Each structure stands twice: as structure tokens, then as C-alpha cells.
C-alpha positions in Angstrom: 59.8 70.0 300.3 58.6 70.9 296.8 58.2 67.5 295.2 57.5 68.9 291.7 60.8 70.9 291.7 62.8 67.9 292.8 61.1 65.5 290.4 63.7 63.8 288.2 63.3 64.6 284.6 65.1 62.8 281.8 65.6 65.0 278.8 64.7 63.9 275.3 67.7 62.9 273.3 69.6 65.5 271.2 68.8 64.4 267.7 70.5 67.3 266.0 73.1 65.1 264.2 70.3 62.9 262.8 68.0 65.8 261.8 70.3 67.0 259.0 67.9 67.9 256.1 69.2 68.1 252.6 67.4 69.7 249.7 65.5 67.0 247.8 67.4 66.6 244.5 65.7 63.7 242.6 66.1 62.5 239.0 62.7 60.9 239.3 59.9 61.0 241.9 56.7 58.9 241.6 53.3 60.3 242.2 51.8 60.2 245.7 49.6 57.3 246.5 49.5 53.6 245.4 48.0 52.5 242.1 48.7 49.8 239.5 49.9 52.6 237.2 52.4 54.0 239.9 53.7 50.5 240.6 54.2 49.8 236.8 56.0 53.1 236.4 58.4 52.2 239.2 59.0 48.9 237.6 59.7 50.4 234.2 62.0 53.1 235.8 64.0 50.3 237.4 64.1 48.2 234.2 62.8 45.1 236.1 62.6 41.8 234.3 59.1 40.7 233.4 58.8 38.3 236.3 59.5 41.1 238.8 57.0 43.4 237.1 54.4 40.7 237.4 55.4 40.0 241.0 54.9 43.7 241.9 51.4 43.8 240.3 50.3 40.6 242.1 51.6 42.0 245.4 49.5 45.1 245.0 46.4 42.9 244.5 47.3 41.2 247.8 47.8 44.6 249.5 44.3 45.8 248.3 42.7 42.6 249.6 44.3 42.5 253.1 43.1 44.5 256.1 45.2 46.6 258.5 46.3 44.8 261.6 43.4 44.6 264.2 45.8 44.8 267.1 48.8 46.9 268.1 49.3 50.7 267.7 46.8 52.6 265.7 47.7 53.2 262.0 44.7 55.5 261.4 46.9 58.6 260.7 48.9 56.7 258.0 47.4 57.6 254.6 49.0 55.9 251.7 47.5 58.6 249.4 50.0 61.0 251.0 53.1 58.8 250.6 55.6 59.0 247.8 56.8 55.4 247.3 59.8 56.0 245.0 62.4 58.8 244.9 65.5 58.2 242.9 68.4 60.5 244.0 70.1 62.6 241.3 73.2 60.3 241.2 74.2 56.9 240.1 75.6 54.3 242.6 79.3 55.0 243.2 82.1 52.7 244.3 84.3 55.7 245.1 83.3 57.8 248.1 84.7 60.9 246.4 82.3 60.5 243.6 79.2 60.7 245.8 77.4 64.2 245.6 78.7 66.6 248.1 75.5 67.1 250.1 74.8 63.4 250.4 78.4 62.7 251.3 78.4 65.4 254.0 75.3 63.8 255.6 76.9 60.3 255.8 80.2 61.8 256.9 78.4 63.5 259.9 76.8 60.1 260.7 80.2 58.5 260.8 79.7 55.9 258.1 82.9 56.5 256.0 85.0 56.5 259.2 83.5 53.2 260.3 84.2 51.7 256.8 87.9 52.7 257.0 88.4 51.3 260.5 86.0 48.4 261.2 84.1 47.1 258.2 84.7 44.7 255.4 82.2 46.4 253.1 79.6 49.2 253.2 76.4 50.0 251.3 74.7 53.4 251.7 71.1 54.0 250.6 69.7 57.5 250.3 65.9 57.6 249.9 65.0 54.9 247.4 68.3 53.9 245.9 71.8 52.8 247.0 74.2 55.7 246.2 77.5 54.1 247.4 78.7 50.5 247.6 82.1 49.1 248.2 83.7 45.9 249.5 87.3 45.0 250.4 89.2 43.1 247.8 90.2 40.4 250.3 86.5 39.7 250.9 85.8 39.5 247.2 88.7 37.1 246.7 86.9 34.7 249.1 84.0 34.5 246.7 81.7 36.6 248.8 79.1 38.6 246.9 78.0 41.8 248.5 76.1 44.2 246.3 72.9 46.2 246.1 69.6 44.4 245.2 69.2 46.1 241.8 72.7 44.9 240.7 71.9 41.4 242.2 68.7 41.2 240.2 70.7 41.8 237.0 73.8 39.8 237.8 72.5 37.0 239.9 69.0 36.8 238.7 68.5 33.0 239.2 69.6 33.2 242.8 67.5 36.2 243.6 64.4 34.7 241.9 64.8 31.5 243.9 64.9 33.3 247.3 63.1 36.7 246.8 60.1 37.0 249.1 59.9 33.2 249.6 60.4 33.6 253.4 58.3 36.7 253.7 55.6 36.2 251.2 53.3 39.1 250.1 50.3 37.5 252.0 52.3 37.6 255.3 50.5 40.8 256.1 49.4 44.0 254.4 52.7 45.8 254.6 54.7 42.8 253.3 52.4 43.0 250.2 53.1 46.8 250.0 56.8 46.0 250.1 56.5 43.5 247.3 54.8 46.1 245.1 57.1 49.0 245.6 60.4 47.7 247.0 63.6 49.5 246.0 67.2 49.4 247.1 68.6 47.2 249.8 71.5 44.7 250.0 72.3 41.2 248.6 74.9 39.0 250.3 76.1 35.5 249.5 78.8 33.8 251.5 80.1 30.6 249.9 80.4 27.3 251.8 83.1 27.2 254.5 83.9 30.9 254.2 84.2 33.0 257.4 83.9 36.8 256.9 86.0 37.9 259.9 84.9 41.6 260.0 81.3 42.8 259.5 79.5 44.1 256.5 77.2 47.1 257.0 74.3 48.7 255.1 73.0 52.2 256.2 69.6 53.4 255.1 68.9 57.2 255.2 65.5 58.6 254.3 65.8 62.3 253.6 62.6 63.4 251.8 59.4 64.4 253.7 56.2 62.4 253.2 58.1 59.6 251.6 58.5 55.9 252.1 61.5 53.6 252.1 61.1 50.0 251.1 64.6 48.4 250.9 65.0 44.7 250.6 67.8 42.8 252.3 68.5 39.2 251.1 71.4 37.3 252.8 72.4 33.7 252.1 75.1 32.2 254.3 76.0 28.8 252.8 77.0 25.5 254.5 79.7 26.0 257.3 80.1 29.8 256.5 79.8 32.7 258.9 78.9 36.4 258.7 78.1 39.4 260.9 75.9 42.0 259.1 75.1 45.4 260.5 72.1 47.5 259.5 71.7 51.1 260.5 68.8 53.5 259.8 67.9 57.1 260.4 65.9 60.0 259.2 65.3 63.7 260.0 62.1 64.8 261.7 59.3 66.4 259.6 55.7 67.4 260.5 54.3 64.9 258.0 54.2 61.1 258.2 57.0 59.0 256.7 56.9 55.3 256.2 59.4 52.5 256.4 58.3 49.1 255.3 61.5 47.2 254.5 62.0 43.5 254.3 64.8 41.2 255.5 65.2 37.6 254.4 68.0 35.5 255.9 69.0 32.0 254.8 71.4 30.2 257.2 72.8 27.0 255.8 73.9 23.8 257.5 76.4 24.5 260.4 76.5 28.2 259.3 76.3 31.2 261.6 74.8 34.6 261.0 74.6 37.6 263.4 72.3 40.3 262.2 72.7 43.6 264.2 70.3 46.5 263.8 70.1 50.0 265.1 66.9 51.6 264.1 66.9 55.4 264.8 64.0 56.7 262.8 62.5 60.2 263.6 59.3 60.5 265.6 57.1 61.1 262.5 58.1 57.7 261.1 55.8 54.6 260.9 58.3 51.7 261.1 56.5 48.6 259.7 59.5 46.4 259.0 59.5 42.6 258.5 62.4 40.3 259.2 62.6 36.5 258.9 65.3 33.8 259.0 65.3 30.1 258.2 68.1 28.0 259.8 69.2 24.6 258.6 70.8 21.7 260.5 73.3 22.8 263.1 73.0 26.5 262.0 72.9 29.5 264.3 71.0 32.7 263.9 71.8 35.6 266.2 69.6 38.8 266.3 70.9 41.9 268.0 68.3 44.7 267.9 68.1 48.3 269.1 64.8 50.1 268.5 65.0 53.9 269.0 62.9 56.6 267.5 59.8 56.3 265.2 56.3 57.3 266.1 54.9 53.8 265.7 56.8 50.5 265.3 55.7 47.0 264.5 58.8 44.9 264.5 59.1 41.1 265.3 62.1 39.3 263.9 61.1 35.6 263.2 63.3 32.6 263.1 62.3 29.2 261.6 64.5 26.5 263.1 64.2 24.1 260.2 67.0 21.7 260.8 68.0 19.4 263.7 70.3 21.1 266.3 69.7 24.5 264.9 69.4 27.4 267.3 68.5 31.1 267.6 69.4 33.8 270.0 67.8 37.2 270.3 69.1 40.2 272.2 67.1 43.4 272.0 66.4 46.8 273.6 63.7 49.3 273.0 63.4 53.0 274.1 60.0 54.6 274.0 59.8 58.4 274.7 57.1 61.0 274.4 54.7 60.4 271.5 56.1 56.9 270.8 54.2 53.6 270.7 56.8 50.9 270.0 55.3 47.4 269.6 58.2 45.1 269.2 59.2 41.5 270.0 60.4 38.2 268.6 59.0 34.9 267.4 60.5 31.4 266.8 59.2 28.2 265.2 60.9 25.0 266.2 60.3 22.5 263.4 63.1 19.9 264.1 64.5 17.9 267.1 67.0 19.3 269.5 66.5 22.9 268.5 67.0 25.7 270.9 66.1 29.4 271.2 67.0 32.0 273.8 65.4 35.5 273.8 66.5 38.3 276.1 64.7 41.7 275.7 64.7 44.9 277.7 62.6 48.1 277.3 62.7 51.6 278.7 59.8 54.0 278.6 59.5 57.6 279.7 57.4 60.8 279.2 54.3 58.8 278.4 56.0 56.4 275.9 54.4 53.0 275.4 56.5 49.9 275.0 55.0 46.5 274.2 57.0 43.3 273.9 55.4 40.4 272.1 56.9 36.9 272.0 55.7 33.8 270.2 57.2 30.4 270.7 55.9 27.6 268.5 57.0 24.0 269.1 55.8 21.7 266.3 55.1 18.0 266.7 58.5 16.9 265.3 60.5 19.2 267.6 61.2 16.8 270.4 63.8 17.7 273.0 63.6 21.4 272.0 64.5 24.1 274.4 63.3 27.7 274.6 63.6 30.5 277.1 62.1 34.0 277.0 63.2 36.8 279.4 61.9 40.4 279.2 62.4 43.2 281.6 60.8 46.7 281.4 61.8 49.9 283.2 59.4 52.8 283.4 61.0 56.1 284.4 57.8 57.9 285.4 54.1 57.4 286.1 53.0 58.5 282.7 54.6 55.7 280.7 53.4 52.2 279.9 54.9 48.8 279.3 53.2 45.6 278.4 54.4 42.0 277.9 52.3 39.7 275.7 53.7 36.1 275.4 52.2 33.4 273.2 53.3 29.7 273.5 52.0 27.0 271.2 53.5 23.7 272.4 52.7 20.5 270.4 55.4 18.2 271.9 55.6 17.1 275.5 59.4 16.4 275.4 60.5 20.0 275.6 61.9 22.5 278.1 60.2 25.9 278.0 60.6 28.9 280.2 59.3 32.5 280.3 60.1 35.3 282.7 58.9 38.9 282.6 59.6 41.8 285.0 58.1 45.3 284.8 59.1 48.0 287.3 60.2 51.5 288.1 63.4 52.9 289.5 63.6 52.0 293.2 63.7 54.9 295.6 65.6 52.7 298.1 68.3 52.0 295.4 68.6 55.7 294.7 68.9 56.5 298.4 71.6 53.9 298.8 73.6 55.2 295.9 73.2 58.8 297.2 74.5 57.6 300.6 77.7 56.5 298.8 78.3 60.0 297.6 76.4 60.2 294.3 73.9 62.9 293.5 70.4 61.9 292.7 71.0 62.7 289.1 74.1 60.5 289.0 72.3 57.7 290.9 69.4 57.6 288.5 71.6 57.8 285.5 73.7 54.9 286.8 70.6 52.7 287.3 69.3 53.4 283.8 72.7 52.7 282.3 73.1 49.6 284.3 69.8 48.3 283.2 70.7 48.7 279.6 74.3 47.6 279.8 73.8 43.8 279.4 72.0 44.4 276.1 74.0 47.4 274.9 77.3 45.5 275.2 76.1 43.1 272.5 75.5 46.0 270.1 78.4 46.5 267.5 79.5 49.8 269.1 83.1 49.3 268.0 82.1 49.1 264.4 80.0 52.3 263.9 80.4 55.7 265.5 76.8 56.5 264.7 75.6 53.5 266.7 77.8 54.3 269.7 76.5 57.9 269.7 72.9 56.8 269.5 73.1 54.3 272.4 74.8 56.9 274.6 72.2 59.5 273.9 69.2 57.2 274.3 70.4 55.3 277.4 72.2 57.9 279.4 70.2 60.9 278.5 70.4 64.0 280.7 68.8 63.8 284.1 68.3 66.8 286.3 
């Protein structure tokens, strides 16, 4: 028997729909690199208020002072001197889809965004390179007092609220790329949900990076006030180029007393992307923060959503899946800080690696002195589809209170030949059997993803998880 001929091979996903490349048509492009002059030019182009211009300059000073991470995947091939940090598309933000330039509109049409808006979403924002090009929200949502707009508009129209919250959770000194974000951020979404308001259908922002050798640095700021609830969906993609692209966005989430926020993300960057995103939430008394995360694509990822359980009886849930294929080193995970009594957190993560892909899951659970009767559980499972791939689990637990209930479980394995044999004995081919195992492994996580709300997400999960085996 020729083992090599019969070896199962899982094809790389067909990214053709995501590799649409438009001609770069920009009304303004910053110089490559990162200097005080470039940052000042960006600020002037965006007509920032003085406090934001000063904030950008101070963030750049912090960036220059901080070192690259001394752990995780190598960033040695990422050279900021080669990155364009600001590209403004040759269009203004539109509230009518028909007014969006034809090439940009066609790209988003093929990704399924307008269709999702028409059928399943309360509001949509679409960013193209450095700026939001389309933003709309249903009148019935506006009538509830909900604010959903792009960050530039929020900075002008709700300046006091933005200034109070902007980069207060993720401060520039959090790490080097948070400081970079503070210096060159552009685009993103702002949401405010008033007390007691429940937004019954989701809002979504979609971020598309088109230009080669560019960075995208959108800022998302969401405030869900006392007793309110919201589901927010974030989607991202980019075509593949033979030069490095950079994503260093920032997400800050404020969950009020007895409020609930679900934040769902599908990250589908191309394999020349360095994805160095930062996400953090703070949860008040009785509040609930839910993270649902799918990490696919990118050459290198550093991504660890953090929740600060600041109020009594607050809780956090994290559900995530990562797929690392050839040439990918995806370092992902989740962290939580319990600061108050009777807080709880539950984290469930799965990863799949193939063709030499490297998947690392890091978890950090911090129980502070005041967090008595806290509960936390971490469960992570990894599936390697061949002998060339790698999967690591790195848990950290800092427990400073004895009256807590903490659990951690990790499993790393390969597809069982016995299971394949059993399924084949029931009439399935080897191809079908292995596909069923992979799909079954991903299903408990995938069912939590908002597939019914976005065609693009549904397509992506199907391609990544089912693949083509033969």
C-alpha cells in the first residue's frame, strides 16, 4: 500500500472572493514610515481637535519608547518604514448605498454586506482602507436614542463622550502597537445604547483593507448603558499581496450595570497580514460581556480579548475558534480580571492547525483580593490535521483569594484512525469521514457565530472548516 498516495490532504481554502483587488484611488496618501511629521499631517488632514492632535503626538513618543514583545511570533519582517499608515479613499462617507463609488460598491456586494444589511442587520458601517465610506442605521433604532456612527463623526458630534472614554481602557502604554494605534488611528465605529434600550437585531461594521503595503488602524468604541443590550458584529478581510500589511485596530467596550453586550468577530485577513489588534471590555455590576471570535487568515496574529469584571455579579463568556494553515502563526487567547465578589467567567476555545500551521492559545485568569466567591473555567481543545503542524496551550492563573472556584482543561490531539475506521465501516469514504470529524470538532463553536446575519461569515466558516479533503 502506497501510504503517500493515500495520505489525506486538506486543501487550502479558496480565497478568490476575498482576493478582489481594486485599483487604489486615494484622495490623500501619507508618506511611508512613522514620524512626528507624518502623524501631524494625518491629524491635520482629519481636522482633529487640539486635544486629539496632542494625544497622537504623545502616543508616538510612547511607541518610540516601548520595545517589541519579547514573546510570541516573530515580528522581525514587519518594518514600519515600509507601511503607509493613512489612505483616504476618493469618496466621502455616504448614507445611500447607491452613492458609493462603483468599484468599492462591487467589492462589498461580492462580500455580501448589502444583502446582510437588507435582511438581518439594524445598521451597517463599511470602512475601506483608512476611512468609513458607507454608514446607515434603521430609523426605528435611531428613534430609541441609539447612536451608531463612524468615529470621525462621533469626535465632532459627541466630543465630550468620546474624550471621556477614548483609549482609557486600552491606554497607549498597554503595549507598543496600542501606542502606534493612538498615534495613527483612523476610521472605526462609535455606538451608544441608552439605559434600558434593547437593540433586538445586530449592528455590524465591516473593515476592508485594499491597498498593498498599508496599515489599517480603526477604533471601535461601544458604550452600553445601564440595563441595555446590544449584539455587535465585526468583519474584516483583505486581498493577498507579496508585501506586508498591518492591522492594529483597537476595541474598547463599556458594559453598564445589568447591561449585556455580545461582540462577534470574524477576522479573515490575507496571509501577508500582521494582525496586532487589541480588545478590552469593562463590566459593571450585574453586567454580561460575551465574546464570540473566529480567527482565520493573517500571517501572524497577536489577539487576546480582555474583560475586566469591575462590578459585583458581573460575568464574561468567551467562545472562540482559530484556524492556522501553511505559513500562519496565530497566537490568540483571552484574559479576564475579577475585581469584585461573585463574578464569573467561562472561556471555551478551539483551534485547528494544518500544513505546518502553528496555533497558540494563551489564557490569563486574575482573581484579585476583593473577588471572593468568584468562578472561572477555561477549556481549550486543539486538533492537528498532520504531523507538520503545531499547537500550544499556555495558561496563566493569578489567584489572590482562597474563596474561589477555578478550573482549567486543555486537550491537544490528532484525528483518530480508529474513529475514521469506524465511520468508514458505516459506509462513509475516508474523505467524508475525516471531513465529518473536522466539522464536528468545530460545530460547538461555529454555531455561536452569527452566520445567519452575514453571508460573508457563513461562506468563510464553511471554507475554513470543511475545506476539501482528498
